[in-house]
C-alpha positions as CSV (number, residue, x, y, z in Angstrom):
1,M,26.9,29.3,6.6
2,T,28.7,25.9,6.3
3,N,30.1,24.5,3.1
4,W,26.8,21.6,3.2
5,E,24.7,24.5,3.0
6,R,26.4,25.9,0.4
7,Q,25.8,22.8,-1.8
8,I,22.1,22.5,-1.5
9,N,20.3,22.3,-5.0
10,I,16.7,23.2,-4.7
11,K,15.2,20.3,-7.8
12,N,12.4,21.9,-9.8
13,A,9.3,19.3,-10.6
14,A,11.4,18.3,-13.9
15,E,14.4,17.5,-11.8
16,I,12.8,15.4,-9.5
17,K,10.9,13.6,-12.4
18,L,14.5,12.8,-13.6
19,M,15.6,11.5,-9.9
20,R,12.3,9.6,-9.8
21,E,13.6,7.5,-13.0
22,A,17.6,7.2,-11.4
23,G,15.8,6.0,-8.3
24,R,13.5,3.5,-10.1
25,I,16.5,1.9,-12.1
26,N,18.4,1.6,-8.8
27,A,15.9,0.2,-7.0
28,E,15.3,-2.3,-10.1
29,A,19.5,-2.9,-9.7
30,L,19.0,-3.6,-6.1
31,A,16.0,-5.8,-6.2
32,A,18.2,-7.7,-8.9
33,V,21.1,-8.0,-6.3
34,K,18.9,-9.3,-3.2
35,E,17.2,-11.9,-5.6
36,A,21.0,-13.4,-6.0
37,I,21.9,-13.3,-2.3
38,A,22.5,-16.6,-1.3
39,P,25.3,-18.5,0.5
40,G,27.9,-19.1,-2.0
41,V,27.6,-16.6,-3.7
42,T,30.7,-13.7,-4.1
43,T,30.3,-10.0,-3.8
44,A,32.1,-9.5,-6.7
45,E,28.7,-11.5,-8.5
46,L,26.8,-9.1,-6.8
47,N,28.8,-6.2,-8.2
48,E,28.3,-8.1,-11.8
49,V,24.2,-8.3,-11.1
50,A,23.8,-4.4,-10.5
51,E,26.1,-3.5,-13.5
52,A,24.3,-5.9,-15.9
53,V,21.1,-3.8,-15.1
54,H,22.8,-0.5,-15.4
55,R,23.9,-1.8,-18.9
56,G,20.3,-2.8,-19.7
57,Y,19.5,1.2,-19.2
58,G,22.7,3.0,-20.6
59,V,23.6,4.3,-17.1
60,Y,26.3,3.9,-14.7
61,S,27.3,4.1,-10.8
62,P,28.3,7.0,-9.7
63,F,30.1,4.9,-7.0
64,K,32.6,3.6,-10.0
65,N,36.2,5.3,-9.7
66,Y,34.4,7.5,-6.8
67,P,37.7,9.7,-5.6
68,G,39.1,8.8,-2.2
69,P,42.3,6.9,-1.1
70,Y,42.6,5.2,-4.4
71,P,39.7,5.2,-7.2
72,Y,36.6,2.9,-5.7
73,P,36.3,0.2,-7.7
74,G,33.3,-1.2,-7.8
75,S,29.5,-0.1,-9.0
76,I,27.5,-1.1,-5.6
77,C,29.1,-1.7,-2.1
78,T,28.6,-4.4,-0.2
79,S,29.5,-4.6,3.3
80,V,28.8,-8.3,5.6
81,N,28.3,-8.8,8.8
82,E,30.5,-6.5,11.0
83,E,31.5,-3.8,7.7
84,L,29.2,-1.3,8.2
85,V,29.6,0.7,4.3
86,H,32.1,1.2,1.5
87,G,32.6,-2.7,1.6
88,I,34.3,-3.7,-1.7
89,P,32.9,-6.1,-4.2
90,G,35.3,-9.1,-4.5
91,K,36.0,-12.6,-3.9
92,R,33.9,-12.9,-0.4
93,K,31.5,-15.6,-0.7
94,L,28.5,-15.4,1.4
95,C,27.8,-17.8,3.9
96,S,24.1,-18.5,5.8
97,G,23.9,-16.4,8.6
98,D,25.6,-13.7,7.4
99,I,23.8,-9.9,6.6
100,I,24.7,-7.9,3.8
101,S,23.9,-4.5,3.3
102,V,24.1,-3.7,-0.3
103,D,24.6,0.2,-1.5
104,C,24.1,1.4,-5.0
105,G,23.9,4.2,-7.3
106,T,22.8,5.2,-10.4
107,V,23.3,8.4,-12.7
108,Y,20.5,8.9,-15.2
109,E,20.3,12.3,-17.3
110,G,22.9,13.6,-15.0
111,F,20.7,13.1,-11.9
112,V,21.7,10.9,-8.9
113,G,19.6,7.6,-7.1
114,D,21.3,6.5,-4.1
115,S,19.8,3.7,-1.8
116,A,20.8,0.6,0.3
117,F,19.3,-2.2,2.0
118,T,20.4,-4.8,5.0
119,V,19.5,-8.4,4.3
120,G,20.3,-11.8,5.7
121,V,21.8,-14.6,3.7
122,G,19.6,-18.1,4.8
123,E,19.3,-18.2,8.2
124,I,20.0,-15.5,10.6
125,S,20.1,-15.2,14.3
126,A,17.3,-13.3,15.9
127,K,19.6,-10.7,17.3
128,A,20.6,-9.9,13.1
129,R,16.7,-9.9,12.6
130,K,15.9,-7.4,15.6
131,L,19.0,-5.8,14.1
132,I,17.5,-5.0,10.4
133,E,13.7,-4.0,11.9
134,I,15.3,-1.6,14.1
135,V,17.0,-0.2,10.9
136,M,14.5,0.0,8.6
137,K,11.9,1.6,11.2
138,A,14.4,4.1,12.1
139,L,14.5,4.9,8.0
140,D,10.8,5.1,8.0
141,I,10.8,7.4,11.0
142,A,13.6,9.5,9.3
143,T,11.5,9.7,5.9
144,S,8.1,10.9,8.0
145,L,10.2,13.9,9.2
146,M,10.9,14.8,5.6
147,V,8.2,17.8,5.5
148,A,9.2,21.2,4.7
149,G,9.2,23.5,8.3
150,N,11.5,20.9,10.0
151,H,15.1,20.9,10.4
152,S,17.7,18.4,10.2
153,G,18.0,17.8,13.5
154,D,14.3,16.5,13.9
155,I,15.6,14.1,11.6
156,G,18.8,13.1,13.4
157,A,17.2,13.1,17.0
158,A,14.3,11.1,15.9
159,V,16.4,8.6,14.8
160,Q,18.6,8.7,17.9
161,R,15.8,8.4,20.1
162,Y,14.4,5.3,18.7
163,V,17.5,3.6,17.8
164,E,19.0,4.2,21.4
165,S,16.1,3.6,23.2
166,N,16.5,-0.1,21.9
167,G,19.8,-0.3,23.3
168,I,21.7,-0.2,19.6
169,Y,24.3,2.2,18.6
170,I,24.8,5.0,16.1
171,T,27.4,6.1,14.0
172,R,28.8,9.8,14.6
173,T,31.0,9.4,11.5
174,Y,28.9,9.3,8.5
175,T,25.8,10.6,7.9
176,G,22.7,11.2,5.4
177,H,23.2,13.7,2.9
178,G,21.6,15.7,-0.2
179,V,21.6,14.1,-3.7
180,G,21.4,15.1,-6.8
181,R,23.5,16.0,-10.1
182,A,26.0,14.9,-7.2
183,M,26.1,11.9,-5.4
184,H,27.1,13.6,-2.0
185,E,25.2,17.6,-2.0
186,G,24.0,19.7,1.1
187,P,22.9,19.3,3.5
188,Q,24.0,16.8,5.7
189,V,22.0,14.8,7.7
190,P,23.2,13.1,11.0
191,N,21.5,10.3,11.9
192,Y,21.5,12.3,16.1
193,G,21.0,15.8,16.8
194,K,18.6,18.3,18.6
195,P,15.0,18.8,17.9
196,G,15.0,22.8,15.8
197,Q,18.3,23.0,15.0
198,G,20.3,22.2,12.0
199,V,19.2,23.2,8.3
200,L,15.5,23.9,7.3
201,L,14.1,21.7,5.6
202,R,13.0,23.2,2.3
203,E,10.4,21.7,-0.8
204,G,12.5,21.2,-3.5
205,M,15.3,19.6,-1.1
206,T,16.5,15.6,-2.5
207,I,18.1,13.6,0.6
208,A,19.7,10.3,0.8
209,L,18.4,9.4,4.4
210,E,20.5,6.6,5.8
211,P,20.3,5.6,9.1
212,M,23.7,3.2,10.2
213,V,23.5,1.3,13.5
214,L,25.9,-1.0,15.2
215,M,25.1,-3.3,17.5
216,G,27.9,-3.3,19.8
217,T,29.8,0.0,20.3
218,G,29.4,3.6,18.1
219,F,33.2,3.4,16.9
220,T,34.3,2.5,13.6
221,R,37.8,2.1,12.0
222,V,38.6,2.0,8.4
223,R,40.3,-1.4,7.2
224,S,43.5,-1.6,5.1
225,D,41.7,-1.8,1.9
226,E,41.2,2.5,3.2
227,W,37.6,2.2,2.0
228,T,35.7,-0.3,4.6
229,V,34.7,0.8,7.3
230,V,33.7,-1.9,10.4
231,S,32.2,-2.0,13.4
232,K,35.5,-1.3,16.4
233,D,34.7,-4.1,18.5
234,G,33.6,-6.4,15.5
235,S,29.7,-6.4,16.2
236,L,27.1,-6.7,14.0
237,T,25.8,-3.5,12.1
238,A,23.3,-2.8,9.3
239,H,22.5,0.2,6.9
240,Y,19.1,1.3,5.4
241,E,18.8,3.9,2.9
242,N,16.6,6.1,0.4
243,T,16.6,8.9,-1.8
244,V,13.8,11.4,-0.5
245,A,12.0,14.4,-1.8
246,I,10.3,17.0,0.1
247,T,7.3,18.4,-1.8
248,A,3.6,20.1,-1.3
249,D,2.2,17.0,-1.1
250,G,4.9,15.5,1.8
251,P,7.9,13.0,1.6
252,L,8.4,11.4,-1.7
253,I,10.6,8.3,-2.2
254,L,12.3,8.3,-5.1
255,T,14.1,5.2,-5.3
256,A,10.9,3.2,-4.9
257,I,10.7,0.2,-7.4
């Protein structure tokens, strides 16, 4: 048994209800951030928008002070253009034509909601629009397979097949993951794999599915800030994420607004 498998925590109905509220607040924070995205806005200002929503509910982000090379300083991740994940909010001003991925987490009554979107700033190129469409569809595909009896490899294989059939790349370094009382639980859910392999999916699992795609390469590097992950060739990237529960009635998106 892998370490990831040891960390799988099956949730009961009451716990899933709490996670749904964490997810709803998280979705509200992301919706407020999306509304604020415009040319000239700084990523630090977007971070403040999310934190204002959190303060209104008396909740907080599990991202802030998350351990790493140094405690993560933001409540959201703001990753622009070639930045795939973990971009730190700061003085950077958004420009028309940029695309930005915003990842947000919320802790409510001890449970985590975790989700992300990528959106264009002003007018964006056709290739950028296509990249965003592909990552959104990849998340839909992954969500549809969150059914008891499937395997994590079924999800990864389907995402990989769809993304690569469109001439886009996936990262093999960063993955989806279980989520619950901790932001990172088991199982690990890569966006590649083989059908029928990996962890068996069971009712009560709650997983943050997050396709991460790159326009020109599957390789990444980490910037000197020791957090921001970028495409190795500087090409565009995109990221979408929802926390999804496996239920007797099928997949339940916990981070829907």
